[in-house]
C-alpha positions as CSV (number, residue, x, y, z in Angstrom):
1,X,-52.2,-78.7,-72.1
2,X,-55.4,-78.1,-74.0
3,X,-58.2,-75.9,-72.7
4,X,-61.3,-77.4,-71.3
5,X,-63.4,-78.9,-74.1
6,X,-66.8,-77.2,-74.5
7,X,-68.4,-79.5,-77.1
8,X,-67.8,-82.6,-79.1
9,X,-65.3,-82.4,-82.0
10,X,-63.9,-79.1,-81.0
11,X,-61.2,-77.5,-83.1
12,X,-58.3,-77.2,-80.7
13,X,-55.7,-75.9,-83.1
14,X,-55.7,-74.4,-86.6
15,X,-52.9,-73.5,-88.9
16,X,-52.7,-72.3,-92.5
17,X,-50.0,-74.4,-94.2
18,X,-50.1,-72.4,-97.5
19,X,-52.5,-70.2,-99.4
20,X,-55.0,-73.0,-100.0
21,X,-54.2,-75.6,-97.4
22,X,-55.2,-75.7,-93.7
23,X,-54.5,-78.0,-90.8
24,X,-56.9,-78.6,-88.0
25,X,-56.4,-80.6,-84.8
26,X,-59.7,-82.0,-83.5
27,X,-60.8,-83.3,-80.1
28,X,-62.1,-86.8,-81.0
29,X,-60.8,-89.2,-78.4
30,X,-62.8,-92.2,-79.6
31,X,-61.4,-91.8,-83.1
32,X,-57.9,-91.2,-81.9
33,X,-58.0,-94.3,-79.8
34,X,-58.4,-96.5,-82.9
35,X,-56.9,-94.5,-85.7
36,X,-54.0,-95.9,-87.8
37,X,-52.0,-94.8,-90.8
38,X,-54.0,-94.9,-94.1
39,X,-57.5,-94.5,-92.5
40,X,-59.8,-91.5,-92.9
41,X,-62.7,-89.7,-91.3
42,X,-66.0,-88.3,-92.7
43,X,-67.0,-85.0,-91.2
44,X,-69.5,-82.2,-91.5
45,X,-68.6,-78.6,-90.8
46,X,-72.1,-77.9,-89.6
47,X,-75.6,-79.4,-89.8
48,X,-76.2,-78.1,-93.3
49,X,-72.9,-79.2,-94.8
50,X,-72.3,-82.2,-97.0
51,X,-70.2,-85.1,-95.7
52,X,-66.6,-85.0,-96.8
53,X,-63.9,-87.6,-96.4
54,X,-60.5,-86.5,-95.1
55,X,-57.5,-88.8,-94.5
56,X,-56.1,-88.8,-91.0
57,X,-52.8,-86.8,-91.2
58,X,-51.9,-87.5,-87.6
59,X,-53.3,-88.6,-84.2
60,X,-52.4,-88.5,-80.5
61,X,-54.1,-91.2,-78.5
62,X,-53.0,-89.7,-75.1
63,X,-54.4,-86.2,-76.0
64,X,-57.4,-87.6,-77.8
65,X,-56.8,-85.6,-80.9
66,X,-56.9,-86.3,-84.7
67,X,-55.3,-84.0,-87.2
68,X,-56.7,-83.4,-90.7
69,X,-55.3,-81.4,-93.6
70,X,-57.6,-80.0,-96.3
71,X,-57.5,-77.8,-99.4
72,X,-60.1,-75.2,-99.9
73,X,-61.4,-76.2,-103.3
74,X,-65.1,-76.6,-102.9
75,X,-68.0,-75.1,-101.0
76,X,-67.7,-77.4,-98.1
77,X,-64.0,-77.1,-97.6
78,X,-64.3,-73.3,-98.0
79,X,-66.9,-73.4,-95.2
80,X,-64.6,-75.6,-93.1
81,X,-61.8,-73.1,-93.6
82,X,-63.9,-70.3,-92.1
83,X,-64.0,-72.1,-88.7
84,X,-61.5,-71.2,-86.0
85,X,-59.9,-72.8,-83.0
86,X,-62.7,-73.1,-80.4
87,X,-65.4,-73.8,-82.9
88,X,-67.0,-77.3,-83.2
89,X,-67.7,-79.6,-86.1
90,X,-71.1,-81.1,-86.4
91,X,-70.0,-84.7,-87.1
92,X,-66.6,-86.5,-87.1
93,X,-67.0,-90.2,-87.9
94,X,-64.1,-92.7,-88.0
95,X,-61.7,-94.2,-88.3
96,X,-62.9,-95.5,-91.6
97,X,-61.1,-97.6,-94.3
98,X,-58.6,-100.3,-94.1
99,X,-55.4,-99.4,-92.2
100,X,-52.1,-99.6,-94.1
101,X,-50.1,-102.8,-93.6
102,X,-46.3,-102.8,-93.8
103,X,-45.4,-106.3,-92.6
104,X,-41.9,-107.3,-93.7
105,X,-41.0,-103.9,-95.3
106,X,-37.4,-103.1,-94.8
107,X,-36.8,-100.3,-97.3
108,X,-39.4,-98.1,-98.7
109,X,-39.8,-94.9,-100.8
110,X,-42.8,-92.8,-99.8
111,X,-43.9,-90.3,-102.4
112,X,-46.3,-87.4,-101.9
113,X,-47.6,-84.9,-104.4
114,X,-49.1,-81.6,-103.2
115,X,-51.9,-82.2,-100.7
116,X,-51.0,-85.9,-100.8
117,X,-48.0,-85.0,-98.7
118,X,-50.3,-84.8,-95.7
119,X,-51.4,-88.4,-96.3
120,X,-47.8,-89.6,-97.1
121,X,-46.6,-88.3,-93.7
122,X,-48.4,-90.8,-91.4
123,X,-47.3,-93.6,-93.8
124,X,-43.7,-92.5,-93.5
125,X,-44.1,-92.0,-89.7
126,X,-45.5,-95.5,-89.2
127,X,-42.8,-97.1,-91.3
128,X,-40.0,-95.2,-89.6
129,X,-41.3,-96.3,-86.2
130,X,-41.2,-99.9,-87.4
131,X,-37.5,-99.5,-88.1
132,X,-37.8,-99.5,-91.9
133,X,-35.3,-97.5,-94.0
134,X,-37.5,-94.7,-95.3
135,X,-36.8,-92.4,-98.3
136,X,-39.3,-89.7,-98.9
137,X,-39.8,-87.7,-102.1
138,X,-42.4,-85.0,-102.2
139,X,-43.3,-82.6,-104.9
140,X,-45.0,-79.2,-105.1
141,X,-45.6,-76.6,-107.8
142,X,-43.4,-74.0,-106.0
143,X,-41.7,-73.5,-102.7
144,X,-44.5,-71.3,-101.3
145,X,-46.7,-74.4,-101.3
146,X,-44.3,-76.7,-99.4
147,X,-45.5,-77.9,-96.0
148,X,-44.6,-80.7,-93.5
149,X,-40.9,-80.5,-94.5
150,X,-39.7,-80.6,-90.9
151,X,-42.2,-83.3,-89.9
152,X,-41.1,-85.6,-92.8
153,X,-37.4,-84.9,-92.1
154,X,-38.0,-86.3,-88.6
155,X,-39.4,-89.6,-89.8
156,X,-37.2,-90.4,-92.8
157,X,-33.6,-91.3,-93.6
158,X,-33.6,-89.3,-96.8
159,X,-35.9,-86.4,-97.7
160,X,-36.1,-84.8,-101.1
161,X,-38.4,-81.9,-101.8
162,X,-38.9,-81.1,-105.4
163,X,-40.8,-78.2,-107.1
164,X,-42.0,-78.0,-110.7
165,X,-40.4,-74.5,-111.1
166,X,-37.2,-75.2,-109.2
167,X,-37.8,-72.4,-106.8
168,X,-36.5,-74.4,-103.8
169,X,-33.4,-75.5,-105.7
170,X,-34.7,-79.0,-106.7
171,X,-36.5,-78.8,-110.0
172,X,-38.3,-81.8,-111.5
173,X,-41.1,-84.2,-111.0
174,X,-41.1,-86.9,-108.2
175,X,-40.7,-89.6,-110.9
176,X,-37.4,-88.1,-112.0
177,X,-36.0,-88.3,-108.6
178,X,-37.4,-91.8,-107.9
179,X,-35.8,-93.1,-111.1
180,X,-32.5,-91.6,-110.1
181,X,-32.7,-93.4,-106.8
182,X,-33.6,-96.7,-108.4
183,X,-30.9,-96.5,-111.0
184,X,-28.4,-95.6,-108.2
185,X,-29.1,-99.0,-106.6
186,X,-31.9,-98.3,-104.2
187,X,-33.6,-101.7,-103.6
188,X,-37.1,-100.9,-102.4
189,X,-39.4,-103.5,-101.0
190,X,-42.2,-101.1,-101.5
191,X,-43.0,-97.7,-103.1
192,X,-46.0,-95.7,-101.8
193,X,-47.4,-93.0,-104.0
194,X,-50.0,-90.5,-102.7
195,X,-51.2,-87.4,-104.6
196,X,-53.0,-86.4,-107.8
197,X,-54.2,-89.3,-110.0
198,X,-51.9,-88.4,-112.8
199,X,-48.9,-88.4,-110.5
200,X,-49.7,-91.7,-109.0
201,X,-50.2,-93.2,-112.5
202,X,-46.8,-91.9,-113.6
203,X,-45.2,-93.4,-110.5
204,X,-46.9,-96.7,-111.1
205,X,-45.8,-96.7,-114.8
206,X,-42.2,-96.2,-113.7
207,X,-42.1,-98.8,-110.9
208,X,-43.8,-101.4,-113.1
209,X,-40.8,-101.2,-115.4
210,X,-38.6,-102.2,-112.4
211,X,-40.9,-104.7,-110.9
212,X,-41.3,-102.7,-107.7
213,X,-44.4,-103.3,-105.6
214,X,-46.4,-100.0,-105.4
215,X,-49.3,-99.0,-103.2
216,X,-51.4,-96.0,-104.0
217,X,-54.0,-94.2,-101.8
218,X,-57.3,-93.6,-103.7
219,X,-59.6,-90.9,-102.5
220,X,-62.5,-90.6,-105.0
221,X,-65.8,-88.9,-104.2
222,X,-67.3,-90.6,-101.1
223,X,-70.7,-90.1,-99.6
224,X,-71.6,-92.6,-96.9
225,X,-68.3,-94.3,-96.2
226,X,-69.8,-97.7,-95.8
227,X,-69.7,-99.0,-99.4
228,X,-73.5,-98.8,-99.9
229,X,-73.7,-95.7,-102.2
230,X,-71.2,-96.9,-104.7
231,X,-69.9,-93.4,-105.3
232,X,-66.3,-94.3,-104.6
233,X,-66.1,-97.4,-106.9
234,X,-62.9,-98.2,-108.7
235,X,-61.7,-100.9,-111.1
236,X,-58.8,-102.7,-109.6
237,X,-57.4,-105.8,-111.3
238,X,-60.6,-105.9,-113.4
239,X,-62.8,-106.0,-110.4
240,X,-65.0,-103.3,-108.9
241,X,-63.7,-102.1,-105.5
242,X,-65.0,-99.5,-103.1
243,X,-62.3,-97.1,-101.8
244,X,-64.1,-96.5,-98.5
245,X,-64.3,-100.2,-97.4
246,X,-61.8,-102.0,-99.6
247,X,-59.2,-99.2,-99.5
248,X,-58.1,-96.5,-99.7
249,X,-54.8,-98.4,-100.3
250,X,-54.6,-100.5,-103.5
251,X,-52.0,-102.2,-105.6
252,X,-51.1,-99.3,-108.0
253,X,-50.3,-101.6,-110.8
254,X,-53.8,-103.0,-110.8
255,X,-55.7,-99.7,-110.6
256,X,-57.5,-98.5,-113.8
257,X,-56.3,-94.9,-113.6
258,X,-57.8,-93.9,-116.9
259,X,-61.3,-94.7,-115.6
260,X,-60.6,-93.1,-112.2
261,X,-59.4,-89.9,-113.8
262,X,-62.4,-89.8,-116.1
263,X,-64.8,-90.3,-113.2
264,X,-63.1,-87.6,-111.1
265,X,-64.2,-85.0,-113.6
266,X,-67.9,-85.9,-113.5
267,X,-68.9,-83.4,-110.9
268,X,-66.4,-80.6,-111.7
269,X,-69.0,-78.3,-113.2
270,X,-71.4,-78.8,-110.3
271,X,-68.6,-78.2,-107.7
272,X,-67.6,-74.9,-109.4
273,X,-71.2,-73.8,-109.4
274,X,-71.4,-74.5,-105.7
275,X,-68.2,-72.6,-105.1
276,X,-69.4,-69.6,-107.0
277,X,-72.7,-69.6,-105.0
278,X,-70.8,-69.9,-101.7
279,X,-68.5,-67.0,-102.6
280,X,-71.4,-64.8,-103.7
281,X,-73.2,-65.4,-100.4
282,X,-70.1,-64.5,-98.5
283,X,-69.7,-61.2,-100.4
284,X,-73.4,-60.4,-100.5
285,X,-73.3,-60.2,-104.3
286,X,-76.0,-61.7,-106.6
287,X,-75.0,-64.6,-108.8
288,X,-76.9,-65.6,-111.8
């Protein structure tokens, strides 16, 4: 039983999943009431923070909670990471985006890479609850970064956790293990890939060879979450789409990954400058 809620969007629970990734469970009953797998929220840590999109990692309608998982990579996520259970977020808008649709799917392979594992989890959970046969493959750089292993095991018929360095006993990329399953006779109705753009592109290149329908979750830079700013535009099947209102799920074989990867690097320099500024204010050191 949770303690009495003192404010809107209170952080009820916080957990560090690895050195850079944290989980927060937020009191947001109106969002929890409508949330579905594949959707996201846009939040602000405080009144001076920028708006950032985070995919819904889990929700509990009865408890009125929504779980998000984030990586501390920029100024805003670093500021978010400083909050503790009992603190409150300034804004928490959602659910946004088009919910995932799995009608008719009988056997599926859900693939997560790094932080994308947090987004892959609700997909696998929803499919497992719909009685689909669910294989899950997730990849991390090393075993110290692995998270959600028990949660994924509980909603899959087969779980394979791979690491780039083999530190957990399974060395290789997710595409290596997906190809092994396909060549062993796995007849998937659908493959879902969620993670870094280069990983999703590699999965799509592989599944295209076998004619396997593949859905990817695109999470480019978003600002307003309504499709008006155009910041999250993508080219899908030769047409311009907006991840916040048309996605975030798209046919992976139609996504222009080269363009998406190029656009994702546009603000890297500014993000690093903002991070450096944030760190210097925390330590009290000057930054030129």
